[in-house]
PyMOL commands that place a pseudoatom at each C-alpha (Angstrom):
pseudoatom trace, name=CA, resn=VAL, resi=1, chain=A, elem=C, hetatm=0, pos=[3.562, 120.230, 166.057]
pseudoatom trace, name=CA, resn=SER, resi=2, chain=A, elem=C, hetatm=0, pos=[3.309, 117.426, 163.522]
pseudoatom trace, name=CA, resn=ILE, resi=3, chain=A, elem=C, hetatm=0, pos=[6.634, 115.742, 162.728]
pseudoatom trace, name=CA, resn=GLU, resi=4, chain=A, elem=C, hetatm=0, pos=[6.899, 113.717, 159.540]
pseudoatom trace, name=CA, resn=PRO, resi=5, chain=A, elem=C, hetatm=0, pos=[10.236, 111.928, 158.944]
pseudoatom trace, name=CA, resn=LYS, resi=6, chain=A, elem=C, hetatm=0, pos=[11.183, 111.627, 155.252]
pseudoatom trace, name=CA, resn=LEU, resi=7, chain=A, elem=C, hetatm=0, pos=[13.961, 110.028, 153.308]
pseudoatom trace, name=CA, resn=ARG, resi=8, chain=A, elem=C, hetatm=0, pos=[16.139, 112.283, 151.185]
pseudoatom trace, name=CA, resn=PRO, resi=9, chain=A, elem=C, hetatm=0, pos=[15.145, 112.513, 147.503]
pseudoatom trace, name=CA, resn=GLU, resi=10, chain=A, elem=C, hetatm=0, pos=[17.376, 110.361, 145.318]
pseudoatom trace, name=CA, resn=LEU, resi=11, chain=A, elem=C, hetatm=0, pos=[17.823, 110.036, 141.580]
pseudoatom trace, name=CA, resn=ASN, resi=12, chain=A, elem=C, hetatm=0, pos=[15.885, 107.068, 140.255]
pseudoatom trace, name=CA, resn=SER, resi=13, chain=A, elem=C, hetatm=0, pos=[17.208, 107.218, 136.719]
pseudoatom trace, name=CA, resn=ILE, resi=14, chain=A, elem=C, hetatm=0, pos=[19.300, 109.164, 134.226]
pseudoatom trace, name=CA, resn=LYS, resi=15, chain=A, elem=C, hetatm=0, pos=[18.802, 108.906, 130.471]
pseudoatom trace, name=CA, resn=ALA, resi=16, chain=A, elem=C, hetatm=0, pos=[20.948, 110.276, 127.671]
pseudoatom trace, name=CA, resn=ASP, resi=17, chain=A, elem=C, hetatm=0, pos=[19.559, 111.454, 124.335]
pseudoatom trace, name=CA, resn=VAL, resi=18, chain=A, elem=C, hetatm=0, pos=[22.467, 111.305, 121.878]
pseudoatom trace, name=CA, resn=GLN, resi=19, chain=A, elem=C, hetatm=0, pos=[22.633, 113.002, 118.498]
pseudoatom trace, name=CA, resn=LEU, resi=20, chain=A, elem=C, hetatm=0, pos=[25.581, 111.407, 116.702]
pseudoatom trace, name=CA, resn=PRO, resi=21, chain=A, elem=C, hetatm=0, pos=[28.098, 113.442, 114.644]
pseudoatom trace, name=CA, resn=SER, resi=22, chain=A, elem=C, hetatm=0, pos=[26.811, 114.446, 111.197]
pseudoatom trace, name=CA, resn=TYR, resi=23, chain=A, elem=C, hetatm=0, pos=[29.502, 112.445, 109.336]
pseudoatom trace, name=CA, resn=LEU, resi=24, chain=A, elem=C, hetatm=0, pos=[27.881, 109.213, 110.512]
pseudoatom trace, name=CA, resn=GLY, resi=25, chain=A, elem=C, hetatm=0, pos=[24.747, 110.139, 108.555]
pseudoatom trace, name=CA, resn=ARG, resi=26, chain=A, elem=C, hetatm=0, pos=[22.293, 109.246, 111.312]
pseudoatom trace, name=CA, resn=THR, resi=27, chain=A, elem=C, hetatm=0, pos=[19.579, 111.815, 111.978]
pseudoatom trace, name=CA, resn=ASP, resi=28, chain=A, elem=C, hetatm=0, pos=[17.668, 109.808, 114.602]
pseudoatom trace, name=CA, resn=THR, resi=29, chain=A, elem=C, hetatm=0, pos=[18.310, 110.423, 118.286]
pseudoatom trace, name=CA, resn=ILE, resi=30, chain=A, elem=C, hetatm=0, pos=[19.615, 107.484, 120.332]
pseudoatom trace, name=CA, resn=THR, resi=31, chain=A, elem=C, hetatm=0, pos=[18.275, 107.149, 123.894]
pseudoatom trace, name=CA, resn=ARG, resi=32, chain=A, elem=C, hetatm=0, pos=[20.323, 105.221, 126.448]
pseudoatom trace, name=CA, resn=ASP, resi=33, chain=A, elem=C, hetatm=0, pos=[19.747, 104.409, 130.107]
pseudoatom trace, name=CA, resn=ILE, resi=34, chain=A, elem=C, hetatm=0, pos=[22.772, 105.263, 132.236]
pseudoatom trace, name=CA, resn=ARG, resi=35, chain=A, elem=C, hetatm=0, pos=[23.577, 102.682, 134.881]
pseudoatom trace, name=CA, resn=GLY, resi=36, chain=A, elem=C, hetatm=0, pos=[26.531, 103.665, 136.995]
pseudoatom trace, name=CA, resn=ALA, resi=37, chain=A, elem=C, hetatm=0, pos=[28.679, 106.761, 137.236]
pseudoatom trace, name=CA, resn=SER, resi=38, chain=A, elem=C, hetatm=0, pos=[30.225, 106.703, 133.745]
pseudoatom trace, name=CA, resn=PHE, resi=39, chain=A, elem=C, hetatm=0, pos=[28.976, 107.046, 130.189]
pseudoatom trace, name=CA, resn=SER, resi=40, chain=A, elem=C, hetatm=0, pos=[30.794, 106.612, 126.863]
pseudoatom trace, name=CA, resn=VAL, resi=41, chain=A, elem=C, hetatm=0, pos=[29.804, 108.453, 123.707]
pseudoatom trace, name=CA, resn=VAL, resi=42, chain=A, elem=C, hetatm=0, pos=[31.381, 109.063, 120.294]
pseudoatom trace, name=CA, resn=LYS, resi=43, chain=A, elem=C, hetatm=0, pos=[33.443, 112.249, 120.205]
pseudoatom trace, name=CA, resn=GLY, resi=44, chain=A, elem=C, hetatm=0, pos=[31.525, 115.061, 118.533]
pseudoatom trace, name=CA, resn=SER, resi=45, chain=A, elem=C, hetatm=0, pos=[28.104, 113.866, 119.700]
pseudoatom trace, name=CA, resn=GLU, resi=46, chain=A, elem=C, hetatm=0, pos=[25.542, 116.290, 121.114]
pseudoatom trace, name=CA, resn=THR, resi=47, chain=A, elem=C, hetatm=0, pos=[24.071, 114.813, 124.290]
pseudoatom trace, name=CA, resn=THR, resi=48, chain=A, elem=C, hetatm=0, pos=[21.194, 115.816, 126.585]
pseudoatom trace, name=CA, resn=PHE, resi=49, chain=A, elem=C, hetatm=0, pos=[20.874, 114.179, 130.009]
pseudoatom trace, name=CA, resn=LEU, resi=50, chain=A, elem=C, hetatm=0, pos=[17.465, 113.738, 131.694]
pseudoatom trace, name=CA, resn=ALA, resi=51, chain=A, elem=C, hetatm=0, pos=[17.435, 112.964, 135.429]
pseudoatom trace, name=CA, resn=ARG, resi=52, chain=A, elem=C, hetatm=0, pos=[14.380, 111.775, 137.362]
pseudoatom trace, name=CA, resn=ALA, resi=53, chain=A, elem=C, hetatm=0, pos=[14.184, 111.958, 141.172]
pseudoatom trace, name=CA, resn=SER, resi=54, chain=A, elem=C, hetatm=0, pos=[12.166, 109.893, 143.634]
pseudoatom trace, name=CA, resn=ARG, resi=55, chain=A, elem=C, hetatm=0, pos=[9.689, 112.754, 144.241]
pseudoatom trace, name=CA, resn=GLU, resi=56, chain=A, elem=C, hetatm=0, pos=[8.734, 116.248, 143.115]
pseudoatom trace, name=CA, resn=LEU, resi=57, chain=A, elem=C, hetatm=0, pos=[11.556, 118.776, 143.118]
pseudoatom trace, name=CA, resn=ALA, resi=58, chain=A, elem=C, hetatm=0, pos=[11.686, 122.485, 143.947]
pseudoatom trace, name=CA, resn=THR, resi=59, chain=A, elem=C, hetatm=0, pos=[15.126, 123.312, 142.503]
pseudoatom trace, name=CA, resn=ALA, resi=60, chain=A, elem=C, hetatm=0, pos=[17.930, 121.590, 140.632]
pseudoatom trace, name=CA, resn=SER, resi=61, chain=A, elem=C, hetatm=0, pos=[21.281, 122.484, 139.148]
pseudoatom trace, name=CA, resn=ILE, resi=62, chain=A, elem=C, hetatm=0, pos=[23.786, 120.958, 136.742]
pseudoatom trace, name=CA, resn=ASN, resi=63, chain=A, elem=C, hetatm=0, pos=[27.447, 121.924, 137.093]
pseudoatom trace, name=CA, resn=GLY, resi=64, chain=A, elem=C, hetatm=0, pos=[26.291, 124.778, 139.295]
pseudoatom trace, name=CA, resn=LYS, resi=65, chain=A, elem=C, hetatm=0, pos=[23.901, 126.135, 136.659]
pseudoatom trace, name=CA, resn=THR, resi=66, chain=A, elem=C, hetatm=0, pos=[20.197, 126.283, 137.550]
pseudoatom trace, name=CA, resn=ALA, resi=67, chain=A, elem=C, hetatm=0, pos=[17.983, 123.742, 135.793]
pseudoatom trace, name=CA, resn=GLN, resi=68, chain=A, elem=C, hetatm=0, pos=[14.222, 124.212, 136.059]
pseudoatom trace, name=CA, resn=PRO, resi=69, chain=A, elem=C, hetatm=0, pos=[12.639, 120.955, 137.261]
pseudoatom trace, name=CA, resn=ILE, resi=70, chain=A, elem=C, hetatm=0, pos=[9.388, 119.662, 135.805]
pseudoatom trace, name=CA, resn=VAL, resi=71, chain=A, elem=C, hetatm=0, pos=[7.664, 117.727, 138.596]
pseudoatom trace, name=CA, resn=ALA, resi=72, chain=A, elem=C, hetatm=0, pos=[10.420, 115.216, 139.508]
pseudoatom trace, name=CA, resn=SER, resi=73, chain=A, elem=C, hetatm=0, pos=[12.586, 115.574, 136.387]
pseudoatom trace, name=CA, resn=PHE, resi=74, chain=A, elem=C, hetatm=0, pos=[15.223, 118.014, 135.152]
pseudoatom trace, name=CA, resn=SER, resi=75, chain=A, elem=C, hetatm=0, pos=[17.569, 118.026, 132.173]
pseudoatom trace, name=CA, resn=THR, resi=76, chain=A, elem=C, hetatm=0, pos=[20.754, 119.544, 130.840]
pseudoatom trace, name=CA, resn=GLU, resi=77, chain=A, elem=C, hetatm=0, pos=[21.141, 121.763, 127.823]
pseudoatom trace, name=CA, resn=PRO, resi=78, chain=A, elem=C, hetatm=0, pos=[22.533, 119.859, 124.801]
pseudoatom trace, name=CA, resn=LEU, resi=79, chain=A, elem=C, hetatm=0, pos=[26.244, 119.266, 125.453]
pseudoatom trace, name=CA, resn=LEU, resi=80, chain=A, elem=C, hetatm=0, pos=[28.742, 118.919, 122.616]
pseudoatom trace, name=CA, resn=ILE, resi=81, chain=A, elem=C, hetatm=0, pos=[31.120, 116.190, 123.770]
pseudoatom trace, name=CA, resn=LYS, resi=82, chain=A, elem=C, hetatm=0, pos=[34.633, 116.846, 122.441]
pseudoatom trace, name=CA, resn=GLN, resi=83, chain=A, elem=C, hetatm=0, pos=[36.680, 115.513, 125.347]
pseudoatom trace, name=CA, resn=ASN, resi=84, chain=A, elem=C, hetatm=0, pos=[36.336, 113.655, 128.636]
pseudoatom trace, name=CA, resn=GLU, resi=85, chain=A, elem=C, hetatm=0, pos=[34.401, 115.672, 131.176]
pseudoatom trace, name=CA, resn=GLN, resi=86, chain=A, elem=C, hetatm=0, pos=[32.248, 115.409, 134.287]
pseudoatom trace, name=CA, resn=VAL, resi=87, chain=A, elem=C, hetatm=0, pos=[28.665, 116.512, 134.898]
pseudoatom trace, name=CA, resn=GLU, resi=88, chain=A, elem=C, hetatm=0, pos=[27.473, 117.155, 138.460]
pseudoatom trace, name=CA, resn=PHE, resi=89, chain=A, elem=C, hetatm=0, pos=[23.770, 116.911, 139.340]
pseudoatom trace, name=CA, resn=GLN, resi=90, chain=A, elem=C, hetatm=0, pos=[22.269, 118.544, 142.452]
pseudoatom trace, name=CA, resn=TRP, resi=91, chain=A, elem=C, hetatm=0, pos=[18.600, 118.681, 143.488]
pseudoatom trace, name=CA, resn=LYS, resi=92, chain=A, elem=C, hetatm=0, pos=[16.252, 119.780, 146.309]
pseudoatom trace, name=CA, resn=ASP, resi=93, chain=A, elem=C, hetatm=0, pos=[12.649, 118.759, 146.960]
pseudoatom trace, name=CA, resn=ASN, resi=94, chain=A, elem=C, hetatm=0, pos=[9.695, 120.861, 148.131]
pseudoatom trace, name=CA, resn=ASP, resi=95, chain=A, elem=C, hetatm=0, pos=[10.530, 120.094, 151.778]
pseudoatom trace, name=CA, resn=GLY, resi=96, chain=A, elem=C, hetatm=0, pos=[13.990, 121.591, 151.428]
pseudoatom trace, name=CA, resn=LEU, resi=97, chain=A, elem=C, hetatm=0, pos=[15.713, 118.203, 151.492]
pseudoatom trace, name=CA, resn=THR, resi=98, chain=A, elem=C, hetatm=0, pos=[18.625, 117.598, 149.124]
pseudoatom trace, name=CA, resn=GLY, resi=99, chain=A, elem=C, hetatm=0, pos=[20.197, 114.396, 147.907]
pseudoatom trace, name=CA, resn=SER, resi=100, chain=A, elem=C, hetatm=0, pos=[22.659, 112.789, 150.291]
pseudoatom trace, name=CA, resn=LYS, resi=101, chain=A, elem=C, hetatm=0, pos=[25.446, 114.023, 147.965]
pseudoatom trace, name=CA, resn=PRO, resi=102, chain=A, elem=C, hetatm=0, pos=[25.691, 115.416, 144.411]
pseudoatom trace, name=CA, resn=PHE, resi=103, chain=A, elem=C, hetatm=0, pos=[25.757, 112.832, 141.665]
pseudoatom trace, name=CA, resn=LYS, resi=104, chain=A, elem=C, hetatm=0, pos=[28.849, 113.064, 139.459]
pseudoatom trace, name=CA, resn=LEU, resi=105, chain=A, elem=C, hetatm=0, pos=[28.677, 111.500, 136.008]
pseudoatom trace, name=CA, resn=SER, resi=106, chain=A, elem=C, hetatm=0, pos=[31.944, 110.935, 134.127]
pseudoatom trace, name=CA, resn=ILE, resi=107, chain=A, elem=C, hetatm=0, pos=[31.609, 111.251, 130.349]
pseudoatom trace, name=CA, resn=GLU, resi=108, chain=A, elem=C, hetatm=0, pos=[34.173, 109.498, 128.170]
pseudoatom trace, name=CA, resn=ALA, resi=109, chain=A, elem=C, hetatm=0, pos=[34.546, 110.865, 124.623]
pseudoatom trace, name=CA, resn=THR, resi=110, chain=A, elem=C, hetatm=0, pos=[35.609, 107.961, 122.405]
pseudoatom trace, name=CA, resn=GLU, resi=111, chain=A, elem=C, hetatm=0, pos=[36.755, 107.826, 118.801]
pseudoatom trace, name=CA, resn=ASP, resi=112, chain=A, elem=C, hetatm=0, pos=[34.558, 106.078, 116.257]
pseudoatom trace, name=CA, resn=GLY, resi=113, chain=A, elem=C, hetatm=0, pos=[35.947, 102.530, 116.176]
pseudoatom trace, name=CA, resn=SER, resi=114, chain=A, elem=C, hetatm=0, pos=[37.156, 100.765, 113.047]
pseudoatom trace, name=CA, resn=PRO, resi=115, chain=A, elem=C, hetatm=0, pos=[34.838, 98.206, 111.428]
pseudoatom trace, name=CA, resn=THR, resi=116, chain=A, elem=C, hetatm=0, pos=[35.592, 94.496, 111.780]
pseudoatom trace, name=CA, resn=LEU, resi=117, chain=A, elem=C, hetatm=0, pos=[35.725, 91.863, 109.084]
pseudoatom trace, name=CA, resn=ILE, resi=118, chain=A, elem=C, hetatm=0, pos=[35.607, 88.054, 109.062]
pseudoatom trace, name=CA, resn=CYS, resi=119, chain=A, elem=C, hetatm=0, pos=[36.212, 86.177, 105.820]
pseudoatom trace, name=CA, resn=ASP, resi=120, chain=A, elem=C, hetatm=0, pos=[35.534, 82.439, 105.491]
pseudoatom trace, name=CA, resn=ASN, resi=121, chain=A, elem=C, hetatm=0, pos=[36.774, 80.071, 102.763]
pseudoatom trace, name=CA, resn=LEU, resi=122, chain=A, elem=C, hetatm=0, pos=[39.436, 82.457, 101.486]
pseudoatom trace, name=CA, resn=PRO, resi=123, chain=A, elem=C, hetatm=0, pos=[42.686, 80.486, 101.941]
pseudoatom trace, name=CA, resn=ARG, resi=124, chain=A, elem=C, hetatm=0, pos=[46.080, 82.015, 102.611]
pseudoatom trace, name=CA, resn=ARG, resi=125, chain=A, elem=C, hetatm=0, pos=[47.398, 80.407, 99.422]
pseudoatom trace, name=CA, resn=LYS, resi=126, chain=A, elem=C, hetatm=0, pos=[45.441, 79.097, 96.458]
pseudoatom trace, name=CA, resn=VAL, resi=127, chain=A, elem=C, hetatm=0, pos=[46.233, 78.132, 92.879]
pseudoatom trace, name=CA, resn=ILE, resi=128, chain=A, elem=C, hetatm=0, pos=[43.361, 78.515, 90.393]
pseudoatom trace, name=CA, resn=LEU, resi=129, chain=A, elem=C, hetatm=0, pos=[42.946, 78.620, 86.630]
pseudoatom trace, name=CA, resn=ASP, resi=130, chain=A, elem=C, hetatm=0, pos=[42.016, 81.948, 85.082]
pseudoatom trace, name=CA, resn=SER, resi=131, chain=A, elem=C, hetatm=0, pos=[38.641, 80.426, 84.198]
pseudoatom trace, name=CA, resn=GLU, resi=132, chain=A, elem=C, hetatm=0, pos=[37.897, 79.309, 87.761]
pseudoatom trace, name=CA, resn=VAL, resi=133, chain=A, elem=C, hetatm=0, pos=[36.006, 81.255, 90.412]
pseudoatom trace, name=CA, resn=LEU, resi=134, chain=A, elem=C, hetatm=0, pos=[37.053, 81.744, 94.019]
pseudoatom trace, name=CA, resn=SER, resi=135, chain=A, elem=C, hetatm=0, pos=[34.030, 81.876, 96.345]
pseudoatom trace, name=CA, resn=PHE, resi=136, chain=A, elem=C, hetatm=0, pos=[34.006, 82.990, 99.976]
pseudoatom trace, name=CA, resn=THR, resi=137, chain=A, elem=C, hetatm=0, pos=[31.753, 84.465, 102.665]
pseudoatom trace, name=CA, resn=ILE, resi=138, chain=A, elem=C, hetatm=0, pos=[32.174, 87.876, 104.310]
pseudoatom trace, name=CA, resn=ARG, resi=139, chain=A, elem=C, hetatm=0, pos=[30.760, 89.123, 107.612]
pseudoatom trace, name=CA, resn=ALA, resi=140, chain=A, elem=C, hetatm=0, pos=[31.346, 92.816, 108.311]
pseudoatom trace, name=CA, resn=ARG, resi=141, chain=A, elem=C, hetatm=0, pos=[30.304, 94.752, 111.417]
pseudoatom trace, name=CA, resn=ASP, resi=142, chain=A, elem=C, hetatm=0, pos=[30.403, 98.375, 112.604]
pseudoatom trace, name=CA, resn=ASP, resi=143, chain=A, elem=C, hetatm=0, pos=[28.652, 100.159, 115.466]
pseudoatom trace, name=CA, resn=PHE, resi=144, chain=A, elem=C, hetatm=0, pos=[27.349, 102.944, 113.230]
pseudoatom trace, name=CA, resn=GLY, resi=145, chain=A, elem=C, hetatm=0, pos=[26.822, 101.326, 109.857]
pseudoatom trace, name=CA, resn=VAL, resi=146, chain=A, elem=C, hetatm=0, pos=[28.868, 99.439, 107.272]
pseudoatom trace, name=CA, resn=LYS, resi=147, chain=A, elem=C, hetatm=0, pos=[29.385, 101.613, 104.188]
pseudoatom trace, name=CA, resn=ARG, resi=148, chain=A, elem=C, hetatm=0, pos=[30.769, 99.096, 101.708]
pseudoatom trace, name=CA, resn=VAL, resi=149, chain=A, elem=C, hetatm=0, pos=[32.706, 95.851, 101.360]
pseudoatom trace, name=CA, resn=GLY, resi=150, chain=A, elem=C, hetatm=0, pos=[35.075, 95.102, 98.500]
pseudoatom trace, name=CA, resn=ILE, resi=151, chain=A, elem=C, hetatm=0, pos=[38.011, 93.122, 97.227]
pseudoatom trace, name=CA, resn=GLU, resi=152, chain=A, elem=C, hetatm=0, pos=[41.251, 94.403, 95.715]
pseudoatom trace, name=CA, resn=TRP, resi=153, chain=A, elem=C, hetatm=0, pos=[44.147, 92.688, 93.981]
pseudoatom trace, name=CA, resn=GLN, resi=154, chain=A, elem=C, hetatm=0, pos=[47.734, 93.506, 93.114]
pseudoatom trace, name=CA, resn=GLY, resi=155, chain=A, elem=C, hetatm=0, pos=[50.171, 91.589, 90.930]
pseudoatom trace, name=CA, resn=LEU, resi=156, chain=A, elem=C, hetatm=0, pos=[53.362, 90.424, 92.630]
pseudoatom trace, name=CA, resn=ASP, resi=157, chain=A, elem=C, hetatm=0, pos=[55.601, 89.670, 89.630]
pseudoatom trace, name=CA, resn=GLU, resi=158, chain=A, elem=C, hetatm=0, pos=[57.087, 93.012, 88.559]
pseudoatom trace, name=CA, resn=SER, resi=159, chain=A, elem=C, hetatm=0, pos=[58.863, 91.383, 85.612]
pseudoatom trace, name=CA, resn=LEU, resi=160, chain=A, elem=C, hetatm=0, pos=[55.565, 90.903, 83.763]
pseudoatom trace, name=CA, resn=PRO, resi=161, chain=A, elem=C, hetatm=0, pos=[54.534, 93.556, 81.231]
pseudoatom trace, name=CA, resn=ASP, resi=162, chain=A, elem=C, hetatm=0, pos=[50.898, 93.684, 82.459]
pseudoatom trace, name=CA, resn=ILE, resi=163, chain=A, elem=C, hetatm=0, pos=[50.849, 93.727, 86.255]
pseudoatom trace, name=CA, resn=ALA, resi=164, chain=A, elem=C, hetatm=0, pos=[47.266, 93.335, 87.462]
pseudoatom trace, name=CA, resn=SER, resi=165, chain=A, elem=C, hetatm=0, pos=[45.858, 95.927, 89.841]
pseudoatom trace, name=CA, resn=GLY, resi=166, chain=A, elem=C, hetatm=0, pos=[42.306, 96.848, 90.723]
pseudoatom trace, name=CA, resn=GLU, resi=167, chain=A, elem=C, hetatm=0, pos=[39.359, 96.545, 93.077]
pseudoatom trace, name=CA, resn=SER, resi=168, chain=A, elem=C, hetatm=0, pos=[35.709, 95.580, 92.974]
pseudoatom trace, name=CA, resn=ILE, resi=169, chain=A, elem=C, hetatm=0, pos=[32.869, 96.423, 95.358]
pseudoatom trace, name=CA, resn=LEU, resi=170, chain=A, elem=C, hetatm=0, pos=[31.138, 93.275, 96.587]
pseudoatom trace, name=CA, resn=GLY, resi=171, chain=A, elem=C, hetatm=0, pos=[28.314, 94.920, 98.533]
pseudoatom trace, name=CA, resn=ALA, resi=172, chain=A, elem=C, hetatm=0, pos=[27.062, 98.198, 99.975]
pseudoatom trace, name=CA, resn=GLY, resi=173, chain=A, elem=C, hetatm=0, pos=[25.432, 98.826, 103.340]
pseudoatom trace, name=CA, resn=ASN, resi=174, chain=A, elem=C, hetatm=0, pos=[23.890, 101.918, 104.906]
pseudoatom trace, name=CA, resn=GLN, resi=175, chain=A, elem=C, hetatm=0, pos=[23.974, 103.946, 108.126]
pseudoatom trace, name=CA, resn=ALA, resi=176, chain=A, elem=C, hetatm=0, pos=[21.664, 101.466, 109.864]
pseudoatom trace, name=CA, resn=ALA, resi=177, chain=A, elem=C, hetatm=0, pos=[23.475, 98.327, 108.614]
pseudoatom trace, name=CA, resn=GLU, resi=178, chain=A, elem=C, hetatm=0, pos=[25.542, 97.454, 111.686]
pseudoatom trace, name=CA, resn=PHE, resi=179, chain=A, elem=C, hetatm=0, pos=[26.029, 93.899, 110.363]
pseudoatom trace, name=CA, resn=LEU, resi=180, chain=A, elem=C, hetatm=0, pos=[26.455, 92.834, 106.758]
pseudoatom trace, name=CA, resn=GLU, resi=181, chain=A, elem=C, hetatm=0, pos=[26.850, 89.267, 105.532]
pseudoatom trace, name=CA, resn=LEU, resi=182, chain=A, elem=C, hetatm=0, pos=[27.351, 88.496, 101.870]
pseudoatom trace, name=CA, resn=ALA, resi=183, chain=A, elem=C, hetatm=0, pos=[28.855, 86.010, 99.440]
pseudoatom trace, name=CA, resn=GLY, resi=184, chain=A, elem=C, hetatm=0, pos=[32.010, 87.130, 97.681]
pseudoatom trace, name=CA, resn=VAL, resi=185, chain=A, elem=C, hetatm=0, pos=[33.294, 85.956, 94.311]
pseudoatom trace, name=CA, resn=PHE, resi=186, chain=A, elem=C, hetatm=0, pos=[36.642, 86.575, 92.653]
pseudoatom trace, name=CA, resn=SER, resi=187, chain=A, elem=C, hetatm=0, pos=[36.961, 85.666, 88.956]
pseudoatom trace, name=CA, resn=PRO, resi=188, chain=A, elem=C, hetatm=0, pos=[40.201, 86.435, 87.072]
pseudoatom trace, name=CA, resn=ALA, resi=189, chain=A, elem=C, hetatm=0, pos=[38.417, 86.044, 83.733]
pseudoatom trace, name=CA, resn=THR, resi=190, chain=A, elem=C, hetatm=0, pos=[35.719, 88.562, 84.662]
pseudoatom trace, name=CA, resn=HIS, resi=191, chain=A, elem=C, hetatm=0, pos=[38.328, 91.174, 85.554]
pseudoatom trace, name=CA, resn=GLU, resi=192, chain=A, elem=C, hetatm=0, pos=[40.514, 90.244, 82.540]
pseudoatom trace, name=CA, resn=ILE, resi=193, chain=A, elem=C, hetatm=0, pos=[43.493, 89.313, 84.701]
pseudoatom trace, name=CA, resn=LYS, resi=194, chain=A, elem=C, hetatm=0, pos=[46.208, 87.412, 82.900]
pseudoatom trace, name=CA, resn=PRO, resi=195, chain=A, elem=C, hetatm=0, pos=[47.866, 84.451, 84.687]
pseudoatom trace, name=CA, resn=GLN, resi=196, chain=A, elem=C, hetatm=0, pos=[50.239, 85.751, 87.378]
pseudoatom trace, name=CA, resn=PRO, resi=197, chain=A, elem=C, hetatm=0, pos=[50.766, 85.641, 91.153]
pseudoatom trace, name=CA, resn=LEU, resi=198, chain=A, elem=C, hetatm=0, pos=[48.335, 87.981, 92.964]
pseudoatom trace, name=CA, resn=ALA, resi=199, chain=A, elem=C, hetatm=0, pos=[47.892, 89.381, 96.429]
pseudoatom trace, name=CA, resn=VAL, resi=200, chain=A, elem=C, hetatm=0, pos=[44.159, 89.574, 97.150]
pseudoatom trace, name=CA, resn=ARG, resi=201, chain=A, elem=C, hetatm=0, pos=[42.668, 91.544, 100.017]
pseudoatom trace, name=CA, resn=VAL, resi=202, chain=A, elem=C, hetatm=0, pos=[39.094, 91.919, 101.251]
pseudoatom trace, name=CA, resn=PHE, resi=203, chain=A, elem=C, hetatm=0, pos=[38.241, 95.243, 102.900]
pseudoatom trace, name=CA, resn=VAL, resi=204, chain=A, elem=C, hetatm=0, pos=[35.375, 96.980, 104.721]
pseudoatom trace, name=CA, resn=GLU, resi=205, chain=A, elem=C, hetatm=0, pos=[34.693, 100.698, 105.175]
pseudoatom trace, name=CA, resn=ASP, resi=206, chain=A, elem=C, hetatm=0, pos=[32.482, 102.538, 107.647]
pseudoatom trace, name=CA, resn=TYR, resi=207, chain=A, elem=C, hetatm=0, pos=[31.203, 106.094, 107.523]
for i in range(1, 207): cmd.bond("trace and resi %d" % i, "trace and resi %d" % (i + 1))
show_as sticks, trace
zoom trace
């Protein structure tokens, strides 16, 4: 009788292929390596998990459902992530050995975060002539693309007959533009704003 001691098969890696929600406008699939027992993804994403073991497998299951292994790898069906959930991986090699314990992966469904905006050289208070130009720099960032950056203004003196109000787009991004830096200019003469106190706000939008 030949006796050959072997270690149990373990998972060497888990990867996630993420298809983001359609409203983000990204058609490409994002692949991420999972390190640890938790994984965060935008709510509404469709995610497929691919697990690779240390040697060839005979059977595998995910959440109790059979998954056909290919050599040492097996994968889930695409999962639509709408809420926090847990995925349990189990596997067995050709010698009948299983992992020391099932691997449980916690999935956190997160909301798409708001974009961030930094504006330099735009003072809290400033007095300018209607013929002067106010120049400043904008840096906008979003995980899934900056859509557009703009400036809006609103007159503060309600006693005036012509209270200024309006907005202007300073720059447009796209679904792949996670960071956008541009020079902003505000000119009262260009927008035909008569002399008056104004509240000016710079804004950024994502998808």
